[in-house]
Structures are given as C-alpha cells and as structure tokens.
SESELUM-153302 format. One record per residue (C-alpha): residue in three letters; x, y, z. Coordinates in steps of 0.02 Angstrom, whole numbers, plus 50000, padded with zeros to 5 digits. Layout:
N
ALAXYZ ...
% end
This chain:
69
MET498454889747881 ILE499504902547973 ARG498624916848060 GLY499314933348119 LYS501014940548081 VAL502074929247975 TRP503944931847992 THR505044927447847 MET506584926947957 ILE506804922448138 THR508484922848225 GLY509164910948355 LYS508974925048481 ASP507104925848439 LEU506944907148470 LYS507854908048637 GLU506834922848697 ALA505204914248647 ARG505724898448739 GLN506174908248895 ARG504554918248887 LYS503604901748891 ARG504724895549033 LEU505224880148935 SER506874871148943 GLN507794866148785 GLU507344848248829 GLU505484852348835 VAL505564861648669 ALA506484846948592 GLU505124835048649 LEU503724846448586 SER504534849948418 GLY505344833348375 TYR507074841348368 SER508534835248474 VAL509164845848619 ARG510774848148521 GLN509804855048371 ILE508834867148482 SER510464873248560 ARG511264875648390 LEU509764885148323 GLU509714896548475 ASN511574900248469 ASP511704902348281 ASN511654919648206 ASN510984912548043 ILE509174914347996 VAL508024899748030 GLN507014895047876 LEU505164896647917 GLN504554882247808 ARG505794869847884 ASN505374874248062 MET503484876548071 LYS503254864248216 LEU504654872248317 LEU503984889848288 SER502224884148329 CYS502704876248497 LEU503514892948546 ASP501954902648492 LEU502934912148361 ILE501614906648236 LYS499884899048248 ILE499444884748134 GLU497604881348103 GLU497054864848032 
% end
C-alpha cells in the first residue's frame, strides 16, 4: 500500500534532488534499490518520465513514496 501523495510522473531531476536531499551517493542508491550505478545515472540525467510502477523500490529508498506492507 502506498500512503501520502502519489505521483504519476517523476522526472530524473526529482530523483537526483531526492538523492541529494538524503545525502546519498549514486552508488548507495544503487545498492539500496537493486539498480546499477549506470542505471541510476541514466535515470537522473534523462528528461523522460520514470514509470512509477517499474521503479517502486527506487522511489521508496529516496522517500518519494512510502510502501506499507
């Protein structure tokens, strides 16, 4: 279950700002989310919209969403 504000689109800029707010490196986010550092970099530098359903774990580790079990 997702609580709070649910975004239907999140940009690479949003991801980068969230990572920096949490004072995490791309390497740390990669480890937390299961993505590679290269994927994190591409997502942050891409102007395309990140699909919420595909990236729940990434968004959760950056506190952009909260997942309740």
